[in-house]
C-alpha positions in Angstrom: 6.7 -33.2 68.7 7.4 -29.6 69.1 5.5 -27.0 67.3 7.0 -23.9 69.1 8.5 -21.7 66.6 12.3 -21.3 66.5 13.8 -17.7 67.6 13.9 -16.5 63.9 10.6 -17.9 62.9 9.5 -16.1 65.9 10.9 -12.9 64.9 9.7 -13.2 61.1 6.0 -14.1 62.7 5.9 -11.0 64.5 7.3 -8.8 61.8 4.9 -10.3 58.9 2.1 -9.8 61.3 3.1 -6.1 62.1 3.7 -5.5 58.3 0.3 -6.8 57.4 -1.5 -4.6 59.9 0.0 -1.5 59.3 0.7 -1.6 55.7 -1.5 -3.9 54.1 -4.7 -3.9 55.9 -5.1 -0.1 55.9 -5.4 -0.2 51.8 -6.1 -3.4 50.3 -10.3 -2.6 50.4 -9.4 0.5 48.3 -7.1 -1.7 46.1 -9.8 -4.1 45.5 -12.5 -1.1 44.7 -9.8 0.4 42.3 -9.6 -3.2 40.5 -13.5 -3.4 40.5 -13.9 0.1 38.8 -11.5 -0.7 36.4 -13.2 -3.9 35.4 -16.6 -2.0 35.7 -15.3 0.7 32.9 -13.7 -2.0 30.9 -10.5 -0.8 31.4 -7.7 -3.3 32.4 -7.9 -4.9 35.7 -4.7 -7.0 35.0 -1.7 -4.6 35.6 -1.0 -4.9 38.9 -1.5 -1.3 40.5 1.3 0.5 41.6 0.1 0.3 45.1 1.1 -3.3 44.8 4.8 -3.1 43.8 5.1 -0.1 46.2 4.0 -2.8 49.1 6.4 -5.4 47.6 9.3 -3.1 47.6 8.7 -2.6 51.3 8.2 -5.9 52.2 11.7 -7.0 50.4 13.4 -3.8 51.8 12.4 -5.3 55.5 13.7 -8.8 54.5 10.0 -10.3 54.4 10.7 -11.9 51.2 10.5 -15.3 49.6 9.5 -16.6 53.1 8.2 -19.9 52.0 11.7 -20.9 50.8 12.7 -24.9 52.8 15.5 -25.0 55.4 17.3 -27.1 52.4 17.7 -24.2 50.6 19.8 -22.2 53.1 22.8 -20.2 52.0 23.5 -19.0 48.3 19.6 -17.7 47.7 19.9 -15.7 50.7 22.6 -13.8 49.9 21.9 -13.3 46.3 18.3 -11.8 47.3 19.1 -10.7 50.9 16.5 -11.7 52.5 15.4 -13.4 55.7 13.2 -16.2 54.4 15.5 -17.0 51.7 18.0 -18.7 54.5 15.1 -21.4 54.6 12.6 -22.0 56.9 11.0 -25.7 58.2 7.3 -26.2 57.1 6.7 -26.1 60.6 8.3 -22.7 61.0 6.7 -21.4 57.8 3.3 -22.8 58.6 2.3 -19.7 61.2 3.7 -17.4 58.6 1.0 -18.9 55.7 -1.5 -18.6 58.2 -0.9 -14.8 58.9 -0.5 -14.1 55.0 -3.9 -15.9 54.7 -5.8 -13.0 56.7 -5.4 -10.5 53.5 -6.1 -11.6 49.6 -2.9 -9.3 49.0 -0.1 -10.2 51.4 0.7 -13.8 49.9 2.0 -11.7 46.5 3.3 -9.1 48.5 6.0 -11.2 50.4 6.7 -13.1 47.1 5.0 -16.4 48.5 2.0 -16.7 46.5 0.4 -19.7 44.4 1.4 -21.1 42.0 4.7 -18.9 42.1 6.0 -20.6 45.6 4.8 -24.1 44.3 6.9 -23.8 41.0 10.2 -22.2 42.6 10.1 -24.9 44.9 9.7 -27.6 41.9 12.9 -25.8 40.4 14.5 -25.5 43.6 14.1 -29.4 44.2 13.9 -30.8 40.4 15.5 -28.1 38.1 19.0 -28.2 36.7 21.3 -25.1 37.0 20.5 -23.7 33.6 16.5 -24.2 34.4 17.4 -22.3 37.8 19.3 -19.6 36.1 16.5 -19.0 33.8 13.5 -19.3 35.7 14.1 -19.6 39.3 16.5 -16.5 39.8 13.9 -14.0 38.4 10.8 -15.5 40.0 12.7 -15.5 43.6 13.4 -11.7 42.3 10.0 -11.1 41.8 10.4 -9.7 38.2 8.9 -12.7 36.3 5.7 -15.0 37.3 4.7 -18.0 36.3 1.7 -20.7 35.8 0.7 -24.3 36.2 -0.7 -26.3 33.7 -2.3 -29.6 34.6 -5.9 -29.5 34.8 -7.9 -30.6 31.3 -11.2 -29.9 30.5 -12.1 -33.0 28.7 -11.1 -35.7 31.2 -11.9 -36.4 34.9 -8.7 -34.6 35.9 -9.7 -35.9 39.9 -7.1 -39.0 38.4 -4.2 -37.2 37.1 -3.5 -40.3 35.2 -6.1 -39.4 32.8 -4.5 -36.2 31.1 -4.4 -36.3 27.3 -2.3 -33.6 26.7 1.3 -34.8 25.5 4.5 -33.9 25.3 6.5 -36.0 22.8 10.2 -35.9 22.5 11.5 -35.5 18.8 15.2 -35.2 18.7 16.2 -32.4 20.7 13.2 -30.9 21.3 9.7 -31.8 23.3 6.3 -31.2 21.1 3.5 -30.2 23.6 0.0 -30.6 21.9 -3.5 -30.2 24.4 -6.1 -28.1 26.0 -5.5 -27.0 30.0 -7.6 -25.0 32.3 -7.6 -23.8 35.9 -4.0 -22.9 34.6 -3.3 -20.5 37.6 -1.0 -17.3 37.0 -1.4 -17.2 33.3 -3.6 -13.8 33.3 -0.6 -11.8 35.1 1.3 -9.4 32.4 4.4 -10.7 33.7 3.9 -14.3 33.8 6.5 -15.9 31.5 7.0 -19.3 31.9 4.3 -22.4 32.5 5.0 -25.8 33.9 3.2 -28.2 31.7 2.2 -31.7 32.5 1.9 -34.0 29.5 1.7 -37.4 28.5 5.1 -38.9 27.0 4.5 -42.6 26.9 1.0 -44.4 26.9 2.8 -48.0 27.4 5.3 -47.4 30.2 3.7 -47.9 33.9 0.8 -45.8 34.9 2.4 -43.2 36.6 5.5 -43.2 34.7 3.6 -42.1 31.4 3.9 -38.2 31.9 6.6 -35.5 31.8 6.7 -32.0 32.9 8.3 -29.2 30.8 9.1 -25.5 31.0 7.4 -23.5 28.8 8.1 -19.8 27.9 4.5 -18.4 27.5 5.5 -16.4 24.2 6.4 -20.1 22.7 4.6 -20.4 19.0 1.3 -22.6 19.6 0.6 -21.4 23.3 -2.8 -19.6 23.2 -4.7 -18.1 26.3 -8.4 -18.9 25.0 -9.9 -17.4 27.6 -9.9 -16.5 31.2 -11.9 -18.3 33.5 -13.9 -16.5 36.5 -14.5 -18.8 39.5 -17.8 -18.3 40.7 -17.9 -14.8 39.0 -14.3 -14.0 40.6 -11.3 -13.7 38.2 -8.6 -13.1 40.7 -6.9 -10.5 39.1 -3.8 -9.7 38.5 -3.2 -13.4 38.4 -6.5 -15.4 37.5 -7.1 -18.9 35.9 -6.7 -19.8 32.4 -7.8 -21.7 29.4 -4.6 -22.6 27.7 -4.5 -24.0 24.0 -0.9 -25.8 22.8 -0.5 -26.9 19.4 2.7 -28.3 18.0 4.5 -26.3 20.3 8.2 -27.1 20.3 10.6 -26.2 23.0 14.3 -27.9 23.6 14.4 -31.2 25.6 16.4 -29.5 27.9 13.4 -27.6 29.4 12.0 -31.1 30.4 12.2 -31.6 34.6 14.0 -34.1 36.1 13.3 -36.2 33.1 10.7 -37.7 30.8 8.4 -40.0 32.4 8.5 -38.3 36.0 6.0 -35.7 36.2 3.9 -37.5 39.0 7.1 -37.9 41.1 7.7 -34.2 40.9 4.2 -33.5 41.6 4.0 -35.5 45.1 7.2 -33.5 46.1 5.6 -30.1 44.9 2.0 -30.5 46.6 2.8 -31.8 50.3 4.4 -28.2 51.2 2.0 -26.4 48.8 -1.3 -27.9 50.8 0.5 -26.7 54.3 0.9 -23.6 52.4 -3.0 -23.8 51.1 -4.4 -25.0 54.4 -2.6 -22.6 57.1 -3.7 -19.5 54.7 -7.4 -20.9 54.8 -6.9 -21.0 58.8 -5.8 -17.4 58.7 -8.8 -16.3 56.6 -11.2 -18.1 58.7 -9.8 -16.4 61.7 -10.3 -13.5 60.1 -14.0 -14.4 58.9 -14.4 -15.5 62.7 -13.3 -12.2 64.0 -15.4 -10.2 61.4 -18.8 -12.5 62.5 -18.0 -11.4 66.8 -17.6 -8.0 65.9 -20.9 -7.9 63.9 -22.9 -9.7 66.8 -21.6 -7.4 69.2 -22.3 -4.1 67.3 -25.6 -4.9 65.6 -29.1 -5.7 67.6 -32.4 -7.5 66.6 -35.4 -8.3 68.9 -33.8 -6.1 71.5 -30.4 -7.9 72.0 -27.2 -8.5 70.2 -27.2 -10.5 67.3 -24.7 -12.7 69.4 -27.5 -13.3 71.9 -29.8 -14.9 69.3 -30.5 -17.9 67.6 -27.9 -20.0 68.8 -25.1 -17.7 68.0 -22.8 -17.8 70.8 -22.8 -21.8 70.2 -22.0 -21.2 66.9 -18.9 -18.8 67.7 -18.0 -21.6 70.0 -17.6 -24.1 67.5 -16.0 -22.1 65.0 -13.2 -21.4 67.5 -12.9 -25.3 68.4 -12.9 -26.2 65.0 -10.1 -23.6 63.8 -7.8 -24.4 66.3 -8.4 -28.4 65.9 -7.5 -27.7 62.2 -4.4 -25.2 62.9 -3.1 -28.4 65.1 -3.7 -30.9 62.4 -1.7 -28.7 59.7 1.1 -28.3 62.3 1.2 -32.0 62.7 1.5 -32.5 59.3 3.6 -29.5 58.4 5.7 -31.6 61.6 5.8 -34.9 59.6 6.6 -33.3 56.6 9.9 -32.0 58.1 10.6 -35.2 59.9 9.8 -38.4 57.6 9.4 -36.4 54.2 6.3 -36.1 51.4 6.0 -40.0 51.5 6.1 -40.4 55.1 3.3 -37.9 55.4 1.0 -39.0 52.6 -1.9 -39.4 55.1 -1.4 -36.1 57.0 -1.1 -34.2 54.1 -4.5 -35.6 52.6 -6.1 -35.1 55.9 -5.6 -31.2 56.1 -6.5 -31.0 52.4 -9.9 -32.8 53.0 -10.6 -31.1 56.4 -9.6 -27.4 56.6 -10.8 -25.8 53.2 -14.3 -27.5 54.8 -13.8 -25.8 58.1 -13.0 -22.5 56.6 -15.8 -22.8 54.3 -18.2 -23.3 57.4 -17.0 -20.3 59.4 -16.9 -17.8 56.6 -20.6 -19.2 55.6 -21.7 -18.4 59.4 -20.0 -14.9 59.0 -21.8 -14.2 55.9 -25.1 -15.1 57.6 -24.6 -13.2 60.6 -23.9 -10.1 58.4 -27.1 -10.4 56.3 -27.6 -9.0 53.3 -23.7 -7.3 53.6 -22.7 -11.0 53.7 -23.1 -11.4 50.1 -21.6 -8.0 49.2 -18.0 -7.1 48.4 -18.0 -4.7 51.4 -16.9 -7.3 53.6 -15.1 -9.2 51.2 -17.0 -12.5 52.9 -18.2 -13.8 49.7 -14.8 -13.8 48.0 -13.2 -15.8 50.9 -16.0 -17.9 50.7 -15.6 -18.5 46.9 -11.7 -19.0 47.8 -12.2 -21.9 50.4 -14.8 -23.5 48.0 -12.7 -23.5 45.1 -9.8 -25.0 47.4 -12.1 -28.2 48.0 -11.4 -28.9 44.6 -7.6 -27.3 43.7 -4.9 -30.0 44.3 -7.3 -32.9 44.5 -10.9 -32.9 45.5 -11.8 -33.8 48.9 -13.3 -37.5 47.8 -9.5 -38.4 46.4 -7.9 -37.3 50.0 -10.4 -39.0 51.8 -9.9 -42.1 49.9 -6.3 -42.0 50.4 -6.5 -41.7 53.9 -9.2 -44.4 54.4 -7.1 -46.8 52.2 -3.8 -45.7 54.2 -5.6 -46.7 57.7 -7.1 -49.9 56.3 -3.6 -50.8 55.5 -2.6 -50.9 59.0 -5.0 -53.5 59.7 -4.7 -55.8 56.8 -3.4 -59.1 57.4 -0.1 -59.4 54.9 0.7 -63.0 56.2 
């Protein structure tokens, strides 16, 4: 295996890193202060500030747009949207770019590579028909609309996706949706226009052929955003996570993705690359936290010594360095397997990174918070937001326990006597 980036990816890595350092980092703290001030004053914190639109326009002008697009979709979208990323990258090539964007809360959106939009766009690329792509994919790639993903439900254990009780029932040339979803990511954005909804279609079908994915316009009668959900006190404006009810929502059956009963097939294809993206962004976040910890450890003194020389902090820094580098190699290996054998051939590797990397990031960020003392709990250094992000991703896209169980079962299967 060779994890060296291609020449085009190496160029994009250098340009993305420079854009983040020169354009995003100098203004990011002020952006978050403005959002926080708007919230405290009772103003609207959900409408993106003009600063974010300017950054997105600049990134697009430089061809740093839709960088997540897989190599299998080169050509057409590159020509239509005029971006280098649109020409397609392998998972291995995109992974270090995702790591760079993880160093900033704004960067994924600035480059039009943020979740859930990137995952929803990949779903449309892989599984949408021409009409669905024309209606939803093109404006998503253009950045003129946003999307949401509605899968988790408040009344069932959603760690087992077969438990989902919301329904998507065929009625002639329409599909009727009923149920309640929560942690519907992206629903708070004012430009959110479409929801990818997963619901039960046939309770008597085989377990993994009962559910269907449907494209639902946000303004469909019967769709109600009941409330926005804070994740450990944070609303994640301008995207957010919402509780959404669907009451006799009728949309054309043509809005079904791939076909009735094929939701699990779509979900498996969607989540493989998405987990690589999540994990590499977390590695970038952990790198930023470790850098902050080292600076704090060298700049501050206590009891006559730099903080870095106290209480075993040098050893903690060393262990953080080893943990981050190990996690990065694990993710690159999973990305390489995705590129070479596909999602089903990389099931163990994908679950390994999803179970391991968020915990590594959380532990590194926790150490950075500790060495910052009281400041680590404030928003002055954004470490508490970083910790919350890492903690939340230990649940998003499947909790640790589900992934560890899968890795264990696959490992045991290698040694099972099938004779």
